[in-house]
TORFIMI-56323 format. One record per residue (C-alpha): residue number from 1; residue in one letter; x, y, z. Coordinates in Angstrom, 1 decimal. Example, Ala and Ser with C-alpha at 12.3 -4.5 7.8 and 13.67 -1.06 7.14 Angstrom:
2
PT  num  residu      c1      c2      c3
PT    1       a    12.3    -4.5     7.8
PT    2       s    13.7    -1.1     7.1
% end
This chain:
313
PT  num  residu      c1      c2      c3
PT    1       x    85.6    30.2   -90.5
PT    2       x    84.1    26.9   -91.7
PT    3       x    85.8    24.5   -94.0
PT    4       x    84.2    21.6   -95.9
PT    5       x    85.2    18.4   -97.7
PT    6       x    83.7    16.6  -100.7
PT    7       x    85.5    13.3  -101.2
PT    8       x    84.6    11.1  -104.1
PT    9       x    86.1     8.0  -105.8
PT   10       x    86.8     8.2  -109.5
PT   11       x    86.9     5.4  -112.0
PT   12       x    87.4     4.8  -115.7
PT   13       x    84.5     2.4  -115.5
PT   14       x    82.0     5.1  -114.4
PT   15       x    79.4     5.5  -117.1
PT   16       x    81.3     2.9  -119.2
PT   17       x    80.8    -0.4  -117.4
PT   18       x    77.5    -1.2  -115.7
PT   19       x    78.3    -2.4  -112.1
PT   20       x    75.1    -4.4  -112.0
PT   21       x    71.9    -4.2  -109.9
PT   22       x    71.0    -0.7  -108.6
PT   23       x    74.6     0.2  -107.8
PT   24       x    75.0     2.8  -110.5
PT   25       x    71.7     4.6  -109.6
PT   26       x    72.8     4.6  -106.0
PT   27       x    76.1     6.2  -106.8
PT   28       x    74.4     8.8  -109.0
PT   29       x    72.0     9.6  -106.1
PT   30       x    75.0    10.0  -103.7
PT   31       x    76.6    12.4  -106.1
PT   32       x    73.4    14.4  -106.2
PT   33       x    73.6    14.5  -102.3
PT   34       x    77.2    15.9  -102.6
PT   35       x    76.1    18.4  -105.3
PT   36       x    73.3    19.7  -103.0
PT   37       x    75.8    19.8  -100.0
PT   38       x    78.2    21.9  -102.0
PT   39       x    75.5    24.2  -103.3
PT   40       x    74.3    24.9   -99.8
PT   41       x    77.9    25.5   -98.6
PT   42       x    78.4    27.9  -101.5
PT   43       x    82.3    27.7  -101.5
PT   44       x    84.3    30.8  -102.3
PT   45       x    87.4    28.8  -103.0
PT   46       x    87.6    25.1  -104.2
PT   47       x    90.8    23.2  -103.7
PT   48       x    90.9    19.8  -105.3
PT   49       x    93.4    17.1  -104.2
PT   50       x    93.9    14.4  -106.8
PT   51       x    96.4    12.0  -108.4
PT   52       x    97.6    11.6  -111.9
PT   53       x    97.9     8.4  -113.9
PT   54       x   101.1     9.3  -115.8
PT   55       x    99.1    11.6  -118.2
PT   56       x   100.3    15.0  -117.0
PT   57       x   102.8    14.3  -114.2
PT   58       x   105.7    12.3  -115.4
PT   59       x   109.2    11.3  -114.5
PT   60       x   110.6    14.2  -116.4
PT   61       x   110.0    15.9  -113.1
PT   62       x   108.0    13.9  -110.5
PT   63       x   107.2    15.6  -107.2
PT   64       x   105.3    14.6  -104.1
PT   65       x   102.7    17.4  -104.6
PT   66       x   102.3    20.6  -106.6
PT   67       x    99.8    23.4  -106.8
PT   68       x    98.5    24.4  -110.3
PT   69       x    98.2    28.1  -110.7
PT   70       x    97.1    27.5  -114.3
PT   71       x    96.0    24.1  -115.6
PT   72       x    94.3    22.2  -118.4
PT   73       x    92.5    18.9  -118.4
PT   74       x    93.7    16.2  -120.8
PT   75       x    90.1    15.1  -121.3
PT   76       x    90.6    11.4  -120.7
PT   77       x    87.5     9.2  -120.1
PT   78       x    85.3    12.0  -121.4
PT   79       x    86.2    14.5  -118.6
PT   80       x    86.4    18.2  -119.1
PT   81       x    89.2    19.0  -121.6
PT   82       x    91.3    22.1  -122.2
PT   83       x    92.0    25.1  -120.0
PT   84       x    90.4    24.9  -116.6
PT   85       x    88.9    27.8  -114.7
PT   86       x    91.7    28.0  -112.1
PT   87       x    91.6    30.7  -109.4
PT   88       x    95.2    31.6  -110.0
PT   89       x    95.4    34.3  -107.3
PT   90       x    94.1    31.8  -104.6
PT   91       x    96.4    29.1  -105.9
PT   92       x    99.5    31.3  -105.6
PT   93       x    98.4    32.6  -102.2
PT   94       x    97.9    29.0  -100.9
PT   95       x   101.2    27.9  -102.3
PT   96       x   103.0    30.6  -100.5
PT   97       x   101.2    30.0   -97.2
PT   98       x   101.9    26.2   -97.4
PT   99       x   105.6    26.9   -98.1
PT  100       x   105.8    29.2   -95.1
PT  101       x   104.8    26.2   -92.9
PT  102       x   107.7    24.2   -94.0
PT  103       x   106.0    22.0   -96.6
PT  104       x   108.1    21.7   -99.8
PT  105       x   105.5    22.0  -102.5
PT  106       x   105.9    22.9  -106.1
PT  107       x   103.9    25.3  -108.2
PT  108       x   103.0    24.9  -111.9
PT  109       x   101.9    27.6  -114.3
PT  110       x   101.1    24.9  -116.9
PT  111       x    99.8    21.9  -115.0
PT  112       x    98.1    19.1  -116.9
PT  113       x    95.6    17.0  -115.0
PT  114       x    93.6    13.9  -115.9
PT  115       x    90.4    12.2  -114.6
PT  116       x    92.1    11.8  -111.2
PT  117       x    91.5    15.5  -110.6
PT  118       x    88.7    16.4  -113.1
PT  119       x    86.2    13.6  -112.9
PT  120       x    84.9    14.5  -109.3
PT  121       x    84.7    18.1  -110.4
PT  122       x    82.6    17.1  -113.4
PT  123       x    80.4    15.1  -110.9
PT  124       x    79.9    18.0  -108.6
PT  125       x    79.9    21.1  -110.9
PT  126       x    79.0    19.5  -114.3
PT  127       x    80.9    18.9  -117.5
PT  128       x    82.8    21.9  -118.8
PT  129       x    82.3    23.5  -115.3
PT  130       x    82.9    27.2  -114.7
PT  131       x    83.5    27.0  -111.0
PT  132       x    87.0    28.4  -110.2
PT  133       x    89.3    25.8  -108.7
PT  134       x    92.8    25.3  -107.3
PT  135       x    94.2    21.9  -108.4
PT  136       x    96.7    20.2  -106.2
PT  137       x    98.5    17.1  -107.6
PT  138       x    99.1    14.5  -105.0
PT  139       x   101.6    11.8  -106.2
PT  140       x   100.1     8.4  -105.6
PT  141       x   101.6     6.2  -108.3
PT  142       x   105.2     7.4  -109.0
PT  143       x   107.3     5.5  -106.6
PT  144       x   108.9     6.2  -104.1
PT  145       x   106.4     8.0  -102.0
PT  146       x   106.6    10.2   -98.9
PT  147       x   105.7     8.7   -95.5
PT  148       x   102.0     9.0   -94.8
PT  149       x   102.7    11.4   -91.9
PT  150       x   103.9    14.0   -94.4
PT  151       x   100.6    13.7   -96.3
PT  152       x    98.8    14.6   -93.1
PT  153       x   101.1    17.5   -92.5
PT  154       x   100.7    18.8   -96.0
PT  155       x    96.9    18.6   -95.6
PT  156       x    97.1    20.4   -92.3
PT  157       x    99.2    23.2   -93.9
PT  158       x    96.5    23.7   -96.5
PT  159       x    93.9    23.8   -93.8
PT  160       x    95.7    26.6   -92.0
PT  161       x    96.4    28.4   -95.3
PT  162       x    92.7    28.2   -96.1
PT  163       x    91.8    29.7   -92.8
PT  164       x    94.2    32.6   -93.5
PT  165       x    92.2    33.4   -96.7
PT  166       x    89.1    34.0   -94.4
PT  167       x    86.8    32.5   -97.0
PT  168       x    84.6    29.5   -97.3
PT  169       x    86.9    26.8   -98.7
PT  170       x    85.8    23.5  -100.0
PT  171       x    88.4    20.7  -100.3
PT  172       x    87.5    18.1  -102.9
PT  173       x    89.3    14.8  -102.6
PT  174       x    89.6    12.4  -105.5
PT  175       x    90.7     8.8  -105.3
PT  176       x    89.7     5.1  -105.4
PT  177       x    89.9     3.0  -102.3
PT  178       x    91.0    -0.6  -102.7
PT  179       x    91.7    -1.4  -106.4
PT  180       x    94.5    -3.2  -108.1
PT  181       x    94.9    -2.1  -111.8
PT  182       x    98.1    -2.7  -113.7
PT  183       x   100.4     0.2  -112.8
PT  184       x   103.6     0.8  -114.6
PT  185       x   106.6     1.1  -112.3
PT  186       x   109.9     2.7  -113.3
PT  187       x   112.1     0.1  -111.5
PT  188       x   112.6    -2.9  -113.7
PT  189       x   110.6    -1.5  -116.6
PT  190       x   112.0    -1.9  -120.1
PT  191       x   113.4     1.1  -121.8
PT  192       x   110.3     1.8  -123.9
PT  193       x   108.1     1.9  -120.8
PT  194       x   110.6     4.2  -119.0
PT  195       x   110.5     6.5  -121.9
PT  196       x   106.7     6.5  -121.8
PT  197       x   106.9     7.4  -118.1
PT  198       x   109.2    10.4  -119.0
PT  199       x   107.5    11.8  -122.0
PT  200       x   104.0    10.6  -122.7
PT  201       x   102.3    12.7  -125.3
PT  202       x    99.8    10.6  -127.2
PT  203       x    97.7    11.7  -130.1
PT  204       x    94.0    11.9  -129.5
PT  205       x    93.5     8.7  -131.4
PT  206       x    96.2     6.9  -129.4
PT  207       x    94.6     8.1  -126.1
PT  208       x    91.2     7.0  -127.1
PT  209       x    92.5     3.6  -128.2
PT  210       x    94.2     3.1  -124.8
PT  211       x    91.1     4.1  -123.0
PT  212       x    89.0     1.7  -125.0
PT  213       x    91.4    -1.1  -124.1
PT  214       x    91.2    -0.3  -120.4
PT  215       x    87.4    -0.1  -120.4
PT  216       x    87.2    -3.3  -122.4
PT  217       x    89.4    -5.0  -119.8
PT  218       x    87.1    -3.8  -117.0
PT  219       x    84.0    -5.0  -119.0
PT  220       x    85.6    -8.4  -119.3
PT  221       x    86.0    -8.6  -115.6
PT  222       x    82.4    -7.5  -115.1
PT  223       x    81.2   -10.2  -117.6
PT  224       x    83.2   -12.9  -115.8
PT  225       x    85.6   -13.4  -118.7
PT  226       x    88.7   -12.1  -117.0
PT  227       x    90.2   -12.5  -113.5
PT  228       x    90.6    -9.5  -111.1
PT  229       x    92.2    -9.3  -107.7
PT  230       x    89.5    -8.9  -105.1
PT  231       x    88.9    -5.5  -103.5
PT  232       x    89.4    -5.3   -99.7
PT  233       x    86.2    -4.2   -98.1
PT  234       x    87.6    -4.5   -94.5
PT  235       x    90.5    -2.2   -95.4
PT  236       x    88.2     0.3   -97.1
PT  237       x    86.1     0.6   -94.0
PT  238       x    89.1     1.0   -91.8
PT  239       x    90.1     4.1   -93.9
PT  240       x    86.6     5.5   -94.0
PT  241       x    86.2     5.0   -90.3
PT  242       x    89.4     7.0   -89.7
PT  243       x    87.9     9.9   -91.7
PT  244       x    84.6     9.6   -89.8
PT  245       x    86.5     9.7   -86.5
PT  246       x    88.2    13.1   -87.1
PT  247       x    91.5    11.7   -85.7
PT  248       x    93.9    12.0   -88.6
PT  249       x    96.9    11.2   -86.4
PT  250       x    96.1     7.5   -87.0
PT  251       x    97.5     7.7   -90.5
PT  252       x   101.0     8.3   -89.2
PT  253       x   101.4     4.6   -88.5
PT  254       x   100.2     3.5   -92.0
PT  255       x   103.2     2.1   -93.8
PT  256       x   103.4     2.6   -97.6
PT  257       x   104.0    -1.1   -98.2
PT  258       x   101.0    -2.0   -96.0
PT  259       x    98.9     0.3   -98.2
PT  260       x    99.9    -1.6  -101.3
PT  261       x    99.5    -5.0   -99.7
PT  262       x    96.0    -4.3   -98.3
PT  263       x    94.6    -1.9  -100.8
PT  264       x    96.2    -2.8  -104.1
PT  265       x    98.5    -1.1  -106.6
PT  266       x    96.5     2.2  -106.8
PT  267       x    95.4     2.4  -103.1
PT  268       x    97.7     5.3  -102.5
PT  269       x    95.2     7.5  -104.3
PT  270       x    93.6     7.8  -100.8
PT  271       x    96.4    10.2  -100.0
PT  272       x    94.1    12.8  -101.5
PT  273       x    91.4    12.0   -99.0
PT  274       x    93.9    12.1   -96.2
PT  275       x    95.1    15.5   -97.2
PT  276       x    91.6    16.9   -97.5
PT  277       x    90.4    15.5   -94.1
PT  278       x    93.6    16.7   -92.5
PT  279       x    92.9    20.2   -93.8
PT  280       x    89.4    20.0   -92.5
PT  281       x    90.5    18.9   -89.1
PT  282       x    92.5    22.1   -88.5
PT  283       x    89.3    24.1   -88.2
PT  284       x    88.1    21.9   -85.2
PT  285       x    85.4    19.3   -84.9
PT  286       x    83.6    18.3   -88.1
PT  287       x    80.5    16.2   -89.0
PT  288       x    80.1    13.9   -91.9
PT  289       x    77.0    14.9   -93.8
PT  290       x    77.2    12.4   -96.8
PT  291       x    78.5     8.9   -96.3
PT  292       x    78.3     6.1   -98.8
PT  293       x    80.4     3.1   -99.8
PT  294       x    80.0     0.3  -102.3
PT  295       x    82.3    -2.7  -102.8
PT  296       x    81.9    -2.8  -106.6
PT  297       x    83.2    -6.3  -107.5
PT  298       x    82.4    -5.9  -111.1
PT  299       x    84.7    -2.8  -111.2
PT  300       x    87.2    -4.5  -108.9
PT  301       x    87.2    -1.5  -106.7
PT  302       x    85.8     0.0  -103.5
PT  303       x    83.9     3.2  -104.3
PT  304       x    83.3     5.8  -101.7
PT  305       x    81.5     9.2  -101.5
PT  306       x    81.6    11.4   -98.4
PT  307       x    81.0    15.1   -97.5
PT  308       x    81.8    16.8   -94.2
PT  309       x    81.8    20.2   -92.7
PT  310       x    83.2    21.8   -89.6
PT  311       x    80.9    22.2   -86.6
PT  312       x    80.4    25.7   -85.3
PT  313       x    81.8    26.0   -81.7
% end
């Protein structure tokens, strides 16, 4: 049984801030390549690994990862909003299979996901998509985090669980590479911020206002009117080369502090890519069919798009 991966960066700046030159057209062309790849693969089950930006997963109950058996999109940055077409039966079956392998993973029957899960799905399947999915929250911002080895093991458990379904399973991975946006941290935060990290429930107007402020901040960087920590192209390529190699054991030596130092405050979003490629690796050798990368300085982020599929023995 073949498995496949579609791994895409996400960004609030996408469609909101022009990266300059022909970069945006190139990114859109690469998304078209992934869309064609997915159409040709014709997945029967789509599992999407993605982070949350304290919109749906909060410190009221933070967990390293969780499967959504029912879910809704919060609709941030013009992504699909409302109840999502979750394959609930597949979600519950995968959850049980992963638990049986010793991976402590939660299940939600009322999961809320933001652009960290939904934007790549909109890229591949279109806005207000009908493709059934299984969303898997991968904590990337709520410290502390598990060792990277456990992310690999979690991904491998999903790969084995997917093979037990005996269906064509596509793993979608969502996450930026090096980027360093301001991320709220619980430790040392004032009480008002800690309360926001426990119980964030903005009105639509409040959410839109916050999004406008973030996009305006990125636009100021693009216009040269505001500073931004540089992205780390060398580190980005190190990660992408690891995924290209098929040897996911390399991630076991990646320390969490090193990730932050080299990749920036939100670099741990690449845990979703690690999980997806680890899942793919359980089915044997794979080949990368789509492979693109842009160091988008005007966005202050490395942006990657890949797709891969197992090679028939």
